[in-house]
C-alpha positions as CSV (number, residue, x, y, z in Angstrom):
1,M,89.1,125.1,75.6
2,K,88.4,128.1,77.9
3,K,91.4,130.1,79.1
4,S,90.3,129.5,82.7
5,L,90.4,125.7,82.1
6,I,93.9,125.9,80.7
7,I,95.1,127.9,83.6
8,T,93.5,125.6,86.1
9,I,95.1,122.5,84.4
10,S,98.4,124.3,84.6
11,Y,98.0,124.4,88.4
12,F,97.8,120.6,88.4
13,L,101.0,120.4,86.5
14,I,102.8,122.8,88.8
15,Q,101.4,121.2,91.9
16,G,102.5,117.8,90.7
17,I,106.1,119.1,90.4
18,A,106.0,121.0,93.7
19,H,104.5,118.2,95.8
20,N,106.8,115.4,94.5
21,I,110.3,116.8,94.6
22,G,110.9,115.2,98.0
23,H,109.5,111.8,97.2
24,P,112.4,110.1,95.5
25,V,114.8,110.9,98.4
26,T,112.4,110.1,101.2
27,P,113.3,106.4,101.5
28,A,117.0,107.2,101.6
29,F,116.4,110.2,103.9
30,V,114.5,108.0,106.4
31,R,117.2,105.3,106.3
32,S,119.9,108.0,106.8
33,L,118.3,108.9,110.1
34,D,118.4,105.2,111.2
35,I,114.6,105.1,111.3
36,P,113.1,101.7,110.7
37,D,111.7,101.0,107.2
38,Y,108.1,100.5,108.5
39,M,108.1,104.1,109.5
40,F,108.1,105.1,105.8
41,G,104.6,103.7,105.7
42,V,103.7,105.5,109.0
43,F,104.9,108.8,107.6
44,F,102.8,108.4,104.4
45,A,99.8,107.2,106.4
46,S,100.0,110.3,108.7
47,M,99.9,112.5,105.7
48,S,97.0,110.6,104.2
49,F,95.2,111.0,107.5
50,G,95.5,114.7,107.1
51,L,94.1,114.4,103.6
52,M,91.1,112.4,105.0
53,I,90.4,115.0,107.7
54,G,90.9,118.0,105.5
55,G,89.0,116.9,102.3
56,P,85.4,117.5,103.4
57,I,86.4,120.6,105.4
58,W,88.1,122.4,102.6
59,G,85.4,121.2,100.2
60,T,82.7,122.7,102.3
61,L,84.6,125.9,102.9
62,G,85.2,126.2,99.1
63,D,81.6,125.7,98.3
64,A,80.8,128.8,100.4
65,G,83.0,130.9,98.1
66,K,86.5,132.2,97.9
67,K,88.3,129.0,96.8
68,K,91.5,130.9,96.1
69,K,91.9,131.9,99.8
70,Y,91.6,128.4,101.0
71,I,93.8,126.9,98.3
72,L,96.5,129.4,99.3
73,I,96.2,128.6,103.0
74,G,96.5,124.9,102.1
75,I,99.7,125.5,100.1
76,I,101.3,127.4,102.9
77,L,100.4,124.7,105.4
78,Y,101.9,122.1,103.1
79,S,105.1,124.1,102.7
80,I,105.5,124.4,106.4
81,G,104.9,120.7,107.0
82,Q,107.4,119.6,104.4
83,L,110.1,122.0,105.6
84,F,109.9,120.8,109.2
85,F,109.6,117.2,108.1
86,G,113.0,117.6,106.6
87,Y,114.6,119.4,109.5
88,V,112.9,118.3,112.8
89,G,115.1,115.1,113.0
90,N,112.7,113.3,115.3
91,Q,110.4,110.5,114.0
92,Y,107.5,111.6,116.2
93,G,107.8,115.2,115.1
94,M,108.0,114.0,111.5
95,I,104.7,112.2,111.9
96,F,103.0,115.4,113.0
97,F,104.4,117.5,110.2
98,R,103.5,114.9,107.6
99,F,99.9,115.1,109.0
100,L,100.1,118.9,108.6
101,S,101.3,118.5,105.1
102,G,98.3,116.3,104.3
103,I,95.8,118.9,105.8
104,G,97.4,121.5,103.5
105,A,97.8,119.5,100.3
106,V,94.2,118.4,100.2
107,A,92.9,121.9,99.9
108,A,94.2,122.4,96.4
109,I,93.5,118.8,95.4
110,T,89.8,119.1,96.4
111,L,89.1,122.6,95.3
112,L,90.9,122.6,92.0
113,T,89.1,119.4,91.1
114,S,85.7,120.9,91.9
115,H,86.7,124.0,90.0
116,I,87.4,121.9,86.9
117,I,83.9,120.3,87.3
118,E,82.3,123.7,87.6
119,L,84.0,125.1,84.5
120,S,83.0,122.0,82.4
121,N,79.7,120.9,80.9
122,K,78.7,117.2,81.5
123,E,79.7,116.1,78.0
124,Q,83.2,117.5,78.4
125,R,83.7,116.9,82.1
126,A,85.4,113.5,81.9
127,K,87.8,114.7,79.2
128,H,88.8,117.8,81.2
129,L,89.3,115.8,84.4
130,A,91.5,113.5,82.4
131,Y,93.6,116.4,81.2
132,A,93.9,117.6,84.8
133,A,94.9,114.1,86.0
134,A,97.4,113.9,83.2
135,A,98.9,117.3,84.1
136,L,99.1,116.2,87.8
137,T,100.7,112.9,86.9
138,L,103.2,114.5,84.4
139,G,104.0,117.1,87.1
140,A,104.5,114.4,89.7
141,S,106.8,112.5,87.3
142,M,108.8,115.7,86.6
143,G,109.0,116.3,90.4
144,Y,110.3,112.8,91.0
145,Y,112.9,113.2,88.2
146,L,113.9,116.7,89.5
147,G,114.2,115.5,93.1
148,G,116.3,112.5,92.1
149,F,118.4,114.5,89.7
150,M,119.2,117.2,92.3
151,S,120.2,114.7,94.9
152,T,122.6,112.7,92.7
153,N,124.0,115.1,90.1
154,D,127.4,116.2,91.3
155,T,127.2,119.6,89.6
156,I,123.8,120.4,91.1
157,V,124.8,119.1,94.5
158,D,127.8,121.4,94.5
159,F,125.9,124.4,93.1
160,L,123.0,124.2,95.6
161,N,125.3,123.0,98.4
162,I,123.1,119.9,99.0
163,D,125.1,118.3,101.7
164,N,122.2,116.3,103.1
165,Y,118.7,115.2,102.0
166,S,117.0,117.9,104.2
167,K,118.0,120.5,101.7
168,I,115.7,118.9,99.1
169,F,112.7,119.6,101.4
170,L,113.8,123.2,101.8
171,I,113.9,123.6,98.0
172,Q,110.5,122.0,97.8
173,A,109.1,124.6,100.3
174,I,110.5,127.4,98.2
175,F,109.1,126.0,95.0
176,N,105.6,125.7,96.7
177,S,105.9,129.4,97.8
178,I,106.5,130.4,94.1
179,Y,103.5,128.2,93.1
180,A,101.3,130.1,95.7
181,I,102.3,133.5,94.3
182,F,101.5,132.4,90.7
183,L,98.1,131.1,91.8
184,Y,97.3,134.3,93.8
185,F,97.7,136.4,90.6
186,T,96.0,134.1,88.1
187,F,93.2,132.2,89.9
188,V,89.6,133.5,89.2
189,D,86.7,132.1,91.1
190,S,83.9,130.4,89.1
191,K,80.3,131.7,88.8
192,F,79.3,129.2,91.5
193,D,81.7,130.8,94.0
194,A,80.2,134.2,93.2
195,Q,76.6,133.1,93.4
196,T,76.6,130.6,96.2
197,P,74.6,132.0,99.2
198,K,76.5,132.0,102.4
199,K,74.1,129.9,104.5
200,G,74.7,128.1,107.7
201,N,78.1,127.2,109.1
202,I,80.6,124.6,108.2
203,F,79.2,122.0,110.7
204,T,75.7,122.3,109.2
205,N,77.1,122.0,105.7
206,L,79.2,119.0,106.6
207,K,76.1,117.1,107.7
208,E,74.7,117.4,104.2
209,V,77.4,115.1,102.8
210,A,76.1,112.2,105.0
211,H,72.9,112.0,102.9
212,I,74.3,110.3,99.8
213,R,72.8,107.5,97.7
214,L,73.6,104.0,98.9
215,S,75.1,103.1,95.5
216,L,77.5,106.0,95.8
217,L,78.5,104.9,99.3
218,F,79.4,101.4,98.0
219,F,81.3,103.0,95.1
220,L,83.3,105.1,97.6
221,I,84.1,102.0,99.7
222,S,85.2,100.3,96.5
223,L,87.4,103.3,95.8
224,T,89.0,102.9,99.2
225,F,90.0,99.3,98.5
226,M,91.3,100.2,95.0
227,T,93.3,103.1,96.6
228,I,94.9,100.8,99.2
229,G,96.3,98.7,96.3
230,A,97.3,101.7,94.1
231,T,98.9,103.6,97.0
232,N,101.0,100.6,98.2
233,L,102.1,100.1,94.6
234,S,103.2,103.7,94.0
235,K,104.9,104.1,97.4
236,Y,106.5,100.7,97.9
237,I,107.8,100.5,94.4
238,D,110.0,103.4,95.5
239,V,111.3,101.4,98.4
240,Y,111.7,98.3,96.1
241,F,113.8,100.3,93.7
242,D,116.0,101.4,96.6
243,E,116.2,97.8,98.0
244,L,117.3,96.4,94.6
245,G,120.2,98.9,94.5
246,Y,118.8,101.5,92.1
247,S,119.6,105.2,92.7
248,P,117.1,108.0,93.3
249,Q,117.8,109.1,89.8
250,D,116.9,105.7,88.4
251,L,113.6,105.9,90.3
252,G,113.0,109.4,89.1
253,T,113.6,108.4,85.5
254,F,111.2,105.5,85.8
255,V,108.4,107.7,87.4
256,F,109.0,110.3,84.7
257,A,108.4,107.6,82.1
258,T,105.1,106.6,83.8
259,G,104.1,110.3,83.6
260,V,104.7,110.5,79.9
261,V,102.6,107.3,79.4
262,S,99.8,108.8,81.5
263,V,99.7,112.0,79.5
264,V,99.6,110.2,76.2
265,T,96.9,108.0,77.5
266,S,94.8,110.9,78.8
267,V,95.0,112.8,75.5
268,F,94.4,110.0,73.1
269,I,92.7,107.1,74.9
270,V,90.6,108.6,77.7
271,P,88.3,110.6,75.4
272,F,87.2,107.2,73.9
273,F,86.4,105.7,77.3
274,S,84.6,108.9,78.4
275,R,82.0,108.3,75.7
276,L,81.2,104.8,77.0
277,K,77.8,104.5,78.6
278,K,78.7,101.5,80.8
279,Q,81.6,103.2,82.6
280,L,81.2,101.0,85.7
281,V,81.9,97.9,83.6
282,A,85.0,99.7,82.2
283,I,86.2,100.5,85.7
284,A,85.8,96.8,86.7
285,V,87.7,95.5,83.7
286,I,90.5,98.0,84.4
287,Q,90.9,96.8,88.0
288,L,90.9,93.1,87.0
289,L,93.6,93.8,84.4
290,S,95.6,95.8,87.0
291,A,95.5,92.9,89.4
292,A,96.8,90.5,86.8
293,I,99.6,92.8,85.8
294,V,100.7,93.2,89.5
295,F,100.7,89.4,90.0
296,Y,103.1,89.1,87.0
297,V,105.5,92.0,87.2
298,F,106.9,91.4,90.6
299,R,107.5,87.8,89.8
300,A,109.3,88.5,86.5
301,S,112.9,87.4,86.3
302,N,113.9,90.7,84.8
303,F,112.1,93.3,87.0
304,L,113.3,96.4,85.3
305,L,112.3,95.1,81.8
306,A,108.9,94.2,83.2
307,A,108.6,97.6,84.9
308,Y,109.2,99.4,81.6
309,T,106.9,97.2,79.6
310,I,104.1,95.2,81.3
311,Y,103.8,97.6,84.2
312,M,103.2,100.5,81.8
313,I,99.9,98.8,80.8
314,Y,98.9,99.2,84.4
315,V,99.9,102.9,84.1
316,V,97.6,103.3,81.1
317,A,94.8,101.5,82.9
318,K,95.2,103.8,85.9
319,A,95.2,106.9,83.7
320,V,91.9,105.8,82.2
321,Y,90.3,104.8,85.6
322,L,90.8,108.1,87.4
323,P,88.7,110.5,85.3
324,L,86.0,107.8,85.0
325,E,85.6,107.5,88.8
326,Q,85.7,111.2,89.3
327,N,83.1,111.7,86.6
328,Y,80.8,109.0,88.1
329,I,81.0,110.7,91.5
330,S,80.4,114.2,90.1
331,L,77.2,113.1,88.5
332,H,75.8,112.6,92.1
333,A,76.5,116.2,93.1
334,Q,74.2,119.3,92.9
335,E,75.4,122.4,91.2
336,G,77.3,124.6,93.6
337,K,78.1,121.6,95.9
338,Y,80.9,119.9,93.9
339,G,83.5,120.8,96.5
340,R,81.6,118.9,99.3
341,V,81.2,115.8,97.2
342,M,84.8,115.8,96.0
343,G,85.8,116.4,99.5
344,V,84.0,113.3,100.6
345,R,85.6,111.4,97.7
346,Q,89.0,112.6,99.0
347,S,88.2,111.3,102.5
348,F,87.4,107.8,101.2
349,L,90.5,108.0,99.0
350,S,92.5,109.0,102.0
351,I,91.2,106.2,104.2
352,G,92.8,103.9,101.6
353,M,96.0,106.0,101.7
354,V,96.1,105.7,105.5
355,L,95.3,102.0,105.8
356,G,97.4,101.0,102.8
357,P,100.9,102.1,104.0
358,L,100.2,101.1,107.6
359,L,99.4,97.6,106.5
360,G,101.9,97.7,103.7
361,G,104.8,98.6,106.0
362,F,104.4,95.4,108.0
363,L,103.7,93.3,104.9
364,Y,106.8,94.6,103.2
365,E,109.0,93.8,106.2
366,R,107.9,90.2,105.8
367,S,108.1,90.0,102.0
368,A,107.9,92.5,99.2
369,L,106.0,90.0,97.1
370,L,103.4,89.6,99.9
371,L,102.9,93.4,99.8
372,F,102.4,93.6,96.0
373,D,100.1,90.5,96.0
374,S,97.9,92.1,98.6
375,S,97.7,95.2,96.4
376,A,96.3,93.0,93.6
377,M,93.8,91.4,95.9
378,T,92.4,94.8,97.0
379,F,91.8,95.6,93.3
380,I,89.7,92.4,93.1
381,I,87.8,93.2,96.2
382,G,87.0,96.6,94.7
383,V,85.6,95.0,91.6
384,L,83.3,92.8,93.8
385,L,82.0,95.9,95.5
386,L,81.3,97.5,92.0
387,G,79.0,94.5,91.4
388,V,77.0,95.7,94.4
389,V,77.0,99.2,93.0
390,Y,75.7,98.0,89.7
391,A,72.8,96.1,91.3
392,L,71.9,99.1,93.5
393,E,71.9,101.4,90.4
394,K,69.6,99.0,88.6
395,R,67.2,98.9,91.5
396,Y,67.2,102.7,91.8
397,Q,66.5,103.1,88.1
398,Q,63.6,100.7,88.2
399,K,62.2,102.6,91.2
400,Q,62.5,105.9,89.3
401,K,60.6,104.4,86.3
402,K,57.8,103.2,88.5
403,Q,57.4,106.6,90.1
404,E,57.3,108.3,86.6
405,Q,54.6,105.8,85.5
406,I,52.5,106.6,88.6
407,M,52.8,110.4,87.9
């Protein structure tokens, strides 16, 4: 593997740690401010709205060259947003700073993913995306564990003088600043960044992303529904752990375990799936399996046992799904325009990340089981939309064959 690929994958690991240190303490932090539980979903949705708005913008700017500059700007914005989220003390101000965090965070998410695609040939692309996803997941798990450990370990609490949860967000901002310095000295733009002509302006370039194939549009809509389910699962399982009386460290340990499972899956299982020709079928099967697992786990008499066993099958399935969907989308992009397409992907992803927590917050207040069941249903809706994608792809291929025969 190229040195540039290894370094880029290391960014995903570091970003996973840096962007997740505050997550295990967020539910307890929100409750400590006497803010209603449903606001937890609003905070996450506001950040996701920032991701949705920022994705295509950062992607288009990155395709015009100088990815490093825009990634660094994004990291700085994210750090500012997280710092003030922890210290503003007002729920409306917190909504704004979560939105700012989303705008900043999506720069690196979008541009590093497009950078991986640019550095990879088509045969190795899915595998490299899987490694990047595994690094991000492992980093996120480490960040969760670190955040939970720092907030509950008496020695660390005394040493760092963590007298309230806000200090965790300060530590997160400092960690992000160190990440930005490391990236500044190690990131090297790809050949596409060096060769891309600087034509037009951002508004002209953004219009180009509207001209996408109908099958890809339905795939992206399917992605939105699947993201609603996956987001509510990942975020409200945090709240569910807290509700059942588990500590932030218990949650951090569980998420760390999911990260280890994801890494093992990405290294040993994903390469097999990346060679499959019918990847749409594989994605559909994965989502149906995920729905069945969710229906079972949150009805299990021993939740913790089910979480560490059956739920881990869902974690495996999710680790396989992510590089497959990214690879499918990348195949619809022209060389030098990967950032724009991945930015559009991020927007559809973020729509799900906005709608999911907003809907989820109100569903969870009525019943935790209702929230998790609705997540399973969105997986099933996503599969139905994949059926439409499959039919459209077949029709497109037949049309292409007819045109070739005429010529």
